[in-house]
C-alpha positions as CSV (number, residue, x, y, z in Angstrom):
1,M,48.7,-15.7,95.6
2,K,47.0,-12.3,96.0
3,G,43.8,-11.8,94.0
4,Y,43.8,-15.6,93.3
5,K,40.4,-17.2,93.4
6,M,40.0,-20.9,93.9
7,T,37.7,-22.8,91.6
8,E,34.0,-23.0,92.6
9,W,32.6,-26.4,91.8
10,V,28.9,-27.0,90.8
11,L,27.2,-30.2,89.5
12,V,26.3,-30.4,86.0
13,P,24.5,-33.3,84.2
14,V,26.1,-34.6,81.2
15,P,25.1,-37.5,78.8
16,T,26.8,-40.7,79.7
17,E,28.4,-41.0,76.3
18,V,30.4,-37.7,76.7
19,H,31.0,-38.0,80.5
20,E,34.7,-39.0,79.9
21,V,35.3,-36.3,77.4
22,V,33.9,-33.7,79.8
23,M,35.9,-35.1,82.7
24,N,39.1,-34.9,80.6
25,L,38.4,-31.3,79.6
26,V,37.9,-30.2,83.1
27,S,40.9,-32.1,84.3
28,K,43.1,-30.5,81.6
29,N,41.9,-26.9,82.4
30,Q,42.3,-27.3,86.1
31,K,45.9,-28.6,85.5
32,D,46.6,-25.6,83.2
33,R,45.4,-23.3,86.1
34,G,47.6,-25.2,88.5
35,E,44.6,-26.4,90.6
36,R,43.4,-29.7,91.7
37,T,41.5,-31.6,89.1
38,W,38.7,-32.8,91.3
39,P,36.9,-31.0,94.2
40,A,37.4,-31.8,97.8
41,P,34.5,-32.6,99.9
42,G,32.6,-29.4,100.7
43,E,33.8,-27.5,97.7
44,I,30.8,-28.5,95.6
45,S,27.8,-26.1,95.6
46,S,24.8,-28.4,95.1
47,G,22.1,-25.9,95.7
48,N,18.9,-27.2,94.2
49,V,20.4,-29.5,91.4
50,I,17.2,-31.2,90.5
51,G,15.3,-27.9,90.4
52,D,17.9,-26.3,88.3
53,I,18.0,-29.1,85.9
54,V,14.2,-29.2,85.5
55,W,14.2,-25.4,85.1
56,Q,16.8,-25.5,82.4
57,G,14.7,-28.2,80.6
58,A,11.7,-25.9,80.8
59,L,13.5,-22.9,79.4
60,E,14.8,-25.1,76.5
61,E,11.5,-26.7,75.8
62,T,9.6,-23.3,75.6
63,E,10.1,-22.3,72.0
64,P,10.2,-18.5,71.4
65,W,7.4,-16.8,70.0
66,P,7.6,-15.0,66.6
67,T,8.2,-11.2,67.1
68,S,4.9,-10.4,65.5
69,A,3.0,-12.5,68.1
70,L,4.9,-10.9,70.9
71,A,3.9,-7.4,69.5
72,Q,0.3,-8.6,69.3
73,L,0.4,-9.6,73.0
74,A,2.2,-6.3,73.9
75,D,-0.5,-4.3,72.3
76,G,-3.5,-6.6,73.6
77,R,-6.4,-4.9,75.1
78,S,-7.9,-7.9,76.8
79,L,-7.2,-8.5,80.6
80,P,-5.3,-11.7,80.0
81,A,-3.0,-9.9,77.4
82,Q,-2.4,-6.8,79.8
83,R,-1.7,-9.0,82.7
84,W,0.7,-11.4,80.8
85,T,2.4,-8.2,79.4
86,I,3.1,-7.1,83.1
87,A,4.5,-10.4,84.0
88,M,6.6,-10.7,81.0
89,D,8.1,-7.2,81.5
90,F,9.3,-8.3,84.9
91,C,10.6,-11.7,83.8
92,A,12.3,-10.1,80.7
93,K,14.4,-8.1,83.1
94,H,15.7,-11.3,84.7
95,P,16.2,-13.9,81.9
96,S,16.6,-17.5,82.8
97,E,15.5,-16.9,86.3
98,R,12.4,-18.5,87.7
99,F,9.8,-16.7,89.8
100,G,6.9,-18.4,91.8
101,T,3.5,-17.1,91.4
102,S,4.0,-15.3,94.7
103,E,7.2,-13.6,93.3
104,I,5.3,-12.4,90.2
105,V,2.6,-10.8,92.5
106,E,5.2,-9.3,94.8
107,N,7.1,-7.7,91.9
108,T,4.4,-6.4,89.8
109,D,1.0,-4.5,90.2
110,L,-0.9,-7.7,89.8
111,T,-2.8,-9.3,92.7
112,L,-2.8,-13.1,93.2
113,N,-6.3,-13.5,91.8
114,E,-5.5,-11.3,88.7
115,W,-2.4,-13.4,87.9
116,R,-4.1,-16.7,88.5
117,D,-7.1,-15.6,86.4
118,A,-4.7,-14.6,83.6
119,C,-3.1,-17.9,83.7
120,R,-6.4,-19.8,83.6
121,K,-7.6,-17.7,80.6
122,L,-4.4,-17.7,78.5
123,T,-5.0,-20.9,76.6
124,A,-8.3,-19.9,75.5
125,H,-7.1,-16.4,74.7
126,L,-4.3,-17.8,72.5
127,R,-6.7,-20.1,70.6
128,A,-9.0,-17.2,69.9
129,N,-6.5,-14.5,68.9
130,Y,-3.2,-15.9,67.7
131,E,-1.9,-17.9,64.7
132,G,1.5,-19.3,64.1
133,L,2.5,-19.8,67.7
134,P,4.9,-22.7,68.4
135,K,3.1,-25.9,69.6
136,W,3.8,-28.5,72.2
137,T,5.1,-31.7,70.9
138,R,4.6,-33.8,74.1
139,E,1.8,-35.0,76.2
140,P,-0.4,-33.8,77.9
141,Y,-0.2,-30.4,75.9
142,L,0.4,-32.0,72.5
143,G,-0.7,-29.6,69.8
144,E,-1.6,-26.8,72.2
145,D,0.0,-23.3,71.9
146,I,3.2,-22.9,74.0
147,W,2.8,-20.0,76.5
148,P,5.2,-17.0,76.2
149,L,6.7,-17.8,79.5
150,A,8.4,-21.0,80.6
151,T,6.5,-22.7,83.4
152,A,7.3,-25.5,85.9
153,S,5.5,-26.8,89.0
154,G,7.1,-26.2,92.4
155,R,6.7,-30.1,92.9
156,N,9.0,-30.8,89.9
157,L,11.4,-28.1,91.0
158,H,11.6,-29.3,94.6
159,E,10.4,-25.9,95.6
160,D,7.2,-24.4,97.2
161,L,4.0,-25.9,95.6
162,Q,3.2,-23.1,93.2
163,V,3.8,-22.5,89.5
164,Y,7.1,-21.0,88.5
165,F,7.5,-18.6,85.5
166,G,10.5,-17.2,83.5
167,M,11.8,-16.4,80.2
168,A,14.8,-17.7,78.3
169,E,17.3,-15.1,77.0
170,E,16.3,-15.3,73.4
171,Q,12.6,-14.6,74.2
172,A,13.5,-11.9,76.7
173,K,15.7,-10.1,74.1
174,C,12.9,-10.2,71.7
175,W,10.3,-9.1,74.3
176,R,12.5,-6.2,75.3
177,D,13.0,-5.1,71.7
178,V,9.2,-5.2,71.1
179,R,8.5,-3.3,74.3
180,G,11.3,-0.7,73.7
181,Q,14.0,-2.1,76.1
182,I,11.6,-1.9,79.1
């Protein structure tokens, strides 16, 4: 059929208790489209499934900051605030994507040492200058302020051993609004 595109299959984790419901939904949708209800070997794009799952969890766990706190960060005069603003401007242009430390450096005016220094100093900067930020509810960060970017270690993502950063869509939209649609 001209212009017809076959289904592209990806792996998606689902809770055990809804597995059958999801399978039935996929099967019905595929039948309605006149396609096979299950992928053939080689049709599944697995990519970095574990990394994608871990990253999605990091994005969902990183609660968005209040707009007033984002504005305070964007107007900050300290080096950590200025450097985080640069990284956040970049990440806000690519919501939900993850970028290693090296990619933050490659895509911004920050040097590796400047970005690492900004990350080392952020927790103390937040404690000293911000109120009303969302807090971590799990160890080892229990009660600490949540950073404005989602983070995950390369080890957990099954990627290069560096820290990865990114921004969920909701936070990115708020940041772009604060920054005048950067």
